[in-house]
C-alpha positions in Angstrom: -34.9 -113.1 154.8 -35.7 -109.3 155.4 -39.4 -110.3 154.6 -39.2 -113.3 156.8 -37.9 -111.0 159.6 -39.9 -108.1 159.4 -43.1 -111.1 159.6 -41.6 -113.2 162.7 -41.3 -109.6 164.0 -44.5 -108.9 163.3 -46.1 -112.0 164.9 -44.2 -111.7 167.9 -45.4 -107.7 168.5 -48.8 -109.2 167.8 -48.7 -111.7 170.4 -49.0 -114.8 167.6 -45.8 -116.7 167.5 -45.5 -119.7 165.3 -46.0 -122.4 167.9 -43.6 -125.0 167.2 -43.3 -128.7 168.7 -39.8 -130.6 168.8 -39.5 -134.4 168.6 -36.2 -135.3 169.2 -34.2 -133.8 172.0 -30.9 -135.1 170.8 -27.3 -133.4 170.0 -29.2 -131.7 166.8 -33.0 -131.0 168.7 -31.4 -129.4 171.4 -29.2 -127.1 169.4 -32.6 -126.0 167.7 -34.3 -125.7 171.1 -31.4 -123.1 172.6 -31.4 -121.1 169.4 -35.7 -120.6 168.9 -35.7 -120.0 173.0 -33.0 -117.3 173.2 -32.8 -115.4 169.9 -35.2 -115.9 167.5 -38.4 -113.2 167.8 -41.8 -114.4 166.3 -41.3 -118.5 167.1 -41.9 -119.9 170.0 -41.0 -123.8 171.2 -43.9 -124.8 173.1 -43.3 -128.3 173.8 -40.5 -131.3 173.2 -41.3 -135.0 173.2 -38.8 -137.4 173.3 -38.5 -141.2 174.5 -36.5 -140.3 177.7 -38.1 -137.4 179.0 -35.5 -136.2 181.0 -33.9 -135.1 177.8 -36.7 -133.3 177.0 -36.8 -131.3 180.3 -32.9 -131.1 179.3 -33.3 -129.4 176.0 -35.7 -126.7 177.7 -33.0 -126.6 180.9 -30.1 -125.7 178.7 -31.4 -123.3 176.7 -32.2 -121.5 180.2 -35.7 -122.5 180.3 -37.1 -124.1 184.1 -39.9 -125.8 185.0 -41.7 -127.2 181.8 -45.2 -128.9 182.4 -45.7 -132.7 181.9 -48.2 -133.3 179.1 -49.9 -136.4 179.2 -52.6 -135.0 176.1 -53.4 -132.8 173.5 -55.3 -131.2 175.9 -52.7 -130.8 178.7 -50.4 -129.2 175.5 -53.2 -126.7 175.2 -53.8 -125.6 178.4 -49.9 -125.2 179.0 -49.8 -123.0 176.2 -52.8 -120.7 177.8 -50.7 -120.6 180.8 -47.6 -120.1 177.9 -45.9 -122.9 179.7 -44.0 -124.6 178.0 -44.7 -128.7 177.9 -42.6 -131.8 177.6 -43.9 -135.4 176.9 -42.6 -138.6 176.0 -45.3 -139.4 173.0 -45.1 -137.6 170.3 -48.7 -137.7 169.3 -49.3 -135.4 171.9 -47.6 -132.8 170.0 -49.1 -133.7 166.5 -52.3 -134.0 167.5 -52.3 -130.3 169.3 -54.6 -127.7 167.8 -52.1 -124.9 168.6 -49.0 -126.2 166.9 -48.4 -125.6 163.4 -45.1 -127.2 162.8 -43.7 -130.3 163.7 -39.9 -130.5 163.8 -38.7 -134.1 163.5 -35.2 -135.1 164.8 -34.9 -138.4 165.5 -32.7 -139.3 163.1 -34.3 -142.3 163.1 -36.4 -143.9 159.8 -39.3 -145.8 161.2 -39.7 -144.0 164.5 -39.6 -140.7 162.0 -42.1 -142.2 159.7 -44.9 -142.4 162.1 -44.3 -139.1 163.3 -44.2 -137.6 159.8 -47.3 -139.6 158.8 -48.9 -138.0 162.0 -47.8 -134.8 161.6 -49.1 -134.5 157.9 -52.5 -136.2 158.4 -52.7 -134.0 161.8 -52.7 -130.4 158.9 -48.9 -129.7 160.4 -46.2 -128.6 158.4 -43.0 -131.1 158.8 -39.4 -130.1 159.1 -37.2 -133.0 159.2 -33.6 -132.7 160.9 -33.8 -136.4 159.5 -31.9 -137.2 156.3 -31.7 -140.8 156.8 -36.1 -141.3 156.9 -36.1 -138.2 153.9 -33.6 -140.0 151.5 -35.7 -143.4 152.0 -39.1 -142.2 152.0 -39.1 -137.9 151.1 -40.9 -138.7 147.9 -44.0 -140.4 149.1 -44.2 -137.8 152.2 -44.2 -135.2 149.6 -46.9 -136.0 147.9 -48.5 -136.9 151.3 -48.0 -133.3 152.5 -49.3 -131.5 148.9 -52.4 -133.5 149.2 -52.8 -132.3 152.5 -51.5 -128.4 151.8 -48.9 -128.4 154.1 -45.0 -128.0 153.7 -42.7 -131.0 154.3 -38.8 -129.6 154.0 -35.6 -130.8 155.5 -33.9 -128.6 157.6 -31.9 -125.2 156.8 -28.6 -125.4 158.2 -28.2 -129.5 157.2 -26.0 -129.8 154.0 -28.9 -130.5 151.3 -30.6 -127.1 152.0 -27.6 -125.3 152.2 -26.8 -126.7 148.7 -30.1 -126.5 147.3 -30.0 -122.8 148.3 -26.6 -122.3 146.6 -27.4 -124.7 143.0 -31.0 -122.3 142.6 -28.6 -119.2 142.9 -26.4 -120.6 140.2 -29.7 -121.0 138.5 -30.4 -117.1 138.7 -27.3 -116.4 137.8 -27.9 -118.0 134.6 -25.3 -120.3 135.1 -26.2 -124.0 134.3 -25.1 -126.8 137.3 -23.6 -129.5 136.4 -22.5 -130.7 139.3 -24.3 -130.6 143.2 -21.5 -131.0 146.0 -20.6 -132.0 149.2 -17.1 -131.8 151.6 -16.2 -134.6 153.7 -13.3 -134.8 155.6 -13.3 -138.5 156.5 -14.8 -141.9 155.1 -13.9 -145.3 156.9 -16.3 -148.0 156.1 -14.5 -150.3 159.0 -16.2 -147.5 161.5 -18.5 -149.0 163.9 -19.9 -146.8 167.7 -17.1 -148.9 169.3 -14.6 -146.9 167.2 -16.4 -143.7 167.3 -17.4 -143.9 171.4 -14.9 -141.9 172.4 -15.4 -139.2 169.6 -19.1 -139.3 169.9 -18.9 -139.1 174.2 -16.6 -135.8 173.5 -19.3 -133.8 171.4 -22.3 -135.0 173.6 -23.4 -137.2 170.7 -24.9 -140.9 170.1 -22.1 -143.2 169.0 -24.4 -144.4 165.9 -24.9 -141.0 164.6 -21.2 -140.5 164.8 -20.6 -143.6 162.9 -23.1 -142.9 160.5 -20.7 -139.8 159.6 -17.9 -141.7 159.4 -19.1 -145.1 157.4 -20.5 -142.7 154.4 -24.1 -143.4 155.2 -24.7 -139.8 156.4 -23.2 -138.3 153.5 -24.8 -140.6 151.2 -28.4 -140.0 153.2 -27.6 -136.2 152.3 -26.8 -136.6 148.3 -30.0 -138.8 148.1 -31.7 -136.0 149.7 -30.2 -133.2 147.0 -30.2 -136.2 144.3 -34.0 -136.3 144.9 -35.0 -132.5 144.7 -32.7 -131.9 141.5 -32.8 -134.5 139.5 -29.5 -135.2 139.3 -28.2 -139.2 139.9 -24.7 -140.2 140.7 -21.7 -141.5 138.0 -21.0 -144.4 140.1 -22.1 -146.7 143.3 -21.7 -144.5 146.3 -20.1 -141.3 144.1 -16.2 -140.8 143.1 -15.1 -138.6 146.2 -11.8 -137.6 144.6 -9.4 -135.8 146.9 -8.3 -132.5 146.6 -7.1 -129.9 149.0 -9.3 -127.0 148.6 -12.6 -126.9 146.5 -11.7 -124.2 143.8 -10.0 -127.6 142.6 -13.3 -129.5 141.7 -13.4 -128.8 138.0 -9.8 -130.5 137.6 -10.8 -133.8 139.6 -14.2 -134.5 138.2 -14.9 -135.6 134.2 -16.6 -132.1 132.8 -17.7 -133.8 129.8 -19.8 -136.6 131.4 -21.4 -134.1 133.7 -22.0 -132.0 131.1 -23.8 -134.7 129.4 -25.1 -135.8 132.9 -25.1 -133.8 135.9 -24.4 -135.5 139.2 -24.2 -134.9 142.8 -20.6 -136.0 144.0 -18.3 -135.2 147.0 -14.4 -134.0 147.7 -12.7 -136.0 150.2 -10.2 -134.2 152.2 -10.8 -130.7 150.8 -11.2 -127.4 152.5 -13.9 -125.5 153.6 -14.7 -128.7 155.3 -18.3 -127.8 156.5 -18.8 -126.5 152.3 -20.9 -127.4 150.1 -20.1 -126.7 146.5 -21.9 -126.4 142.5 -20.2 -126.7 139.4 -21.7 -124.3 137.2 -21.5 -124.3 133.3 -21.3 -120.8 131.1 -19.5 -120.7 128.0 -20.9 -116.9 126.8 -17.7 -115.1 126.0 -18.6 -111.8 127.4 -19.7 -113.4 131.0 -16.3 -115.1 130.9 -14.8 -112.0 130.9 -16.9 -110.7 134.0 -15.9 -113.7 135.6 -12.4 -113.8 134.7 -12.5 -109.8 136.5 -14.1 -111.3 139.4 -11.4 -113.7 140.3 -13.8 -116.8 139.1 -11.4 -118.1 136.8 -11.5 -118.7 133.0 -14.1 -121.4 132.8 -16.6 -122.7 131.4 -17.1 -124.2 134.4 -16.9 -122.3 137.6 -17.1 -123.4 141.3 -19.5 -121.5 144.0 -19.5 -122.8 147.3 -20.7 -121.4 150.9 -17.8 -122.2 153.2 -19.9 -123.5 156.4 -23.2 -124.8 157.4 -24.3 -124.3 160.9 -26.8 -127.8 161.6 -29.6 -127.1 163.7 -28.8 -123.3 164.2 -30.4 -122.5 160.8 -33.4 -124.9 161.4 -35.6 -121.8 162.1 -35.0 -120.3 158.6 -37.4 -123.6 157.6 -39.9 -123.1 160.3 -40.7 -119.4 159.0 -40.6 -120.2 155.0 -43.0 -123.4 155.8 -45.5 -121.2 157.7 -44.8 -117.5 156.3 -44.2 -118.3 152.3 -45.2 -122.4 152.1 -42.0 -122.6 150.9 -39.4 -125.7 151.6 -35.8 -125.1 151.6 -35.0 -128.8 150.0 -37.6 -130.9 148.5 -38.1 -134.0 146.0 -39.3 -132.7 142.6 -41.1 -136.4 141.8 -39.8 -140.1 142.3 -37.1 -141.4 143.9 -33.9 -140.7 141.9 -31.3 -142.1 143.9 -31.8 -144.9 147.2 -29.0 -145.4 150.0 -28.7 -149.3 149.6 -26.6 -151.5 152.3 -23.5 -152.6 151.8 -21.7 -155.4 154.2 -19.4 -154.0 156.8 -18.0 -157.5 157.0 -18.7 -160.8 156.4 -22.5 -161.7 157.5 -23.6 -164.8 158.0 -27.0 -166.5 158.1 -29.0 -165.5 161.3 -27.2 -162.5 162.0 -29.4 -159.6 162.8 -28.5 -156.0 161.0 -28.6 -153.0 163.7 -29.5 -150.2 161.1 -27.5 -146.4 159.9 -24.4 -146.5 162.0 -24.6 -149.7 163.1 -21.8 -152.7 163.2 -22.7 -154.5 160.5 -23.9 -152.5 157.0 -22.8 -148.8 155.5 -25.0 -146.9 153.0 -23.9 -146.4 149.7 -25.7 -143.8 147.0 -27.1 -145.7 143.8 -29.0 -144.9 140.9 -33.0 -146.3 141.8 -33.0 -147.5 138.4 -30.0 -149.8 138.8 -31.0 -150.0 142.6 -35.0 -151.8 141.5 -33.1 -153.5 138.8 -30.8 -155.5 140.9 -33.7 -155.7 144.2 -31.1 -153.8 146.7 -32.0 -153.1 150.1 -32.4 -149.8 151.1 -30.7 -148.7 154.2 -33.6 -147.2 155.7 -35.1 -151.1 155.9 -32.2 -152.6 157.5 -32.6 -152.0 160.9 -34.0 -155.6 162.7 -33.3 -157.7 159.4 -32.6 -161.4 159.5 -29.7 -162.5 157.2 -31.4 -165.6 155.2 -28.1 -166.3 152.7 -24.2 -165.1 153.7 -23.2 -161.9 152.4 -19.4 -161.0 151.9 -17.9 -157.9 153.0 -18.6 -154.8 150.8 -20.8 -156.6 148.9 -24.6 -154.8 148.6 -27.4 -156.6 150.3 -30.7 -157.4 148.3 -33.8 -158.3 149.6 -33.0 -162.2 148.9 -30.1 -162.2 151.6 -32.9 -160.9 154.0 -36.0 -161.3 156.2 -37.2 -157.7 157.3 -38.7 -156.9 160.9 -42.0 -157.7 160.7 -45.2 -155.4 160.0 -42.6 -151.8 160.0 -44.3 -148.7 158.9 -40.9 -147.6 157.0 -41.4 -150.8 154.4 -45.1 -150.6 154.1 -44.4 -146.8 152.8 -41.6 -147.6 151.1 -43.8 -149.9 149.4 -46.2 -147.5 148.6 -43.7 -145.2 147.3 -42.2 -147.5 144.9 -45.7 -148.4 143.5 -46.7 -144.7 143.1 -43.3 -143.7 141.2 -44.0 -147.0 139.4 -40.6 -148.9 140.3 -40.1 -152.5 140.4 -40.8 -153.5 144.2 -39.5 -157.5 145.1 -42.2 -159.8 146.5 -42.1 -160.7 150.6 -39.0 -162.7 150.8 -39.4 -166.4 151.8 -37.2 -167.0 155.0 -34.8 -170.0 153.2 -31.0 -170.0 153.8 -29.0 -171.3 150.7 
């Protein structure tokens, strides 16, 4: 990290900061903007794009920057940069098409919209930082292959659980231990939560009800652990993960089947454990000398040890991903190949023919993490493709939806990319469904 700080200070002193464009000025985007604009040398947030232009302006205003210039074209944006003025727009292509921007931070949390931004960013030869685990868990493997071909970095954000967990995972490996479980910690899980039940909490914390709902109903943790699954090659022990309860993270070795994990490492989570914003890795080492050192350092008797980080700071840490991408051509977390797991959709309540699904964090479905081999064998519907789909068959509560149960929203980029991803990695894909009720 010292090398990165020195490099950023050098770019600041030479008048050549890393120029960043932000797409999405919601809770996460504004947090990233405030940190960069107030505290980080060598990085300049030159433009913010948001569908509601007032929110883009708000991102600068909350960071103490007044008077951003409206930019309706890449030329307008480049002129603003030459004048050392920040710019705002409602069109993300203004950012992706600008010659002066090196990195795009995509912070919408939307799969379809994010897919357009991500593909355009990569085609433009810019590094892509995703504050969007929903998109990454759905299309990350394909976006990674496209980014590699374009010679750019695609990565999930530092500060979110997948990247923090990946750093810890690599640290455990560098210590010579064998990771057998990559774990998250969740304080609440209720598949019945909806934007209505979460409205007051969302309002109190300045977030969208659908986003807060996705945290509570389990979809978000499924997406986060899907990202780390695709980055480590670890699958799930069961659909939805096990999620045993614990009071402290140090209890993790007692809450999982260690013999099973030694045979088949997995991603999973603890429910209700402290520290509640932490992540953990279970590492295995049976060398007697190493175990004597671990006992001396109060890490237990082994041979399975709990390593954890007690916090993650979300968008406040994202600038680390920006710096790593530009300065080191390095990612915080990225897929290592094809999809290992998928976030599939299950019914929150009985669903009737003709009902329209409302996607992630809505009233109709919630996400569960499943191994890709099982999901494709059973023809299960990815959560990232549910928005706007229409039921052609009834589905009972807590039953996983299949492609045969729905007619997808017509002509979406997300579906086209998902099918391209499946074809690229040799996965079984369903034919286009026929809209018939049974």
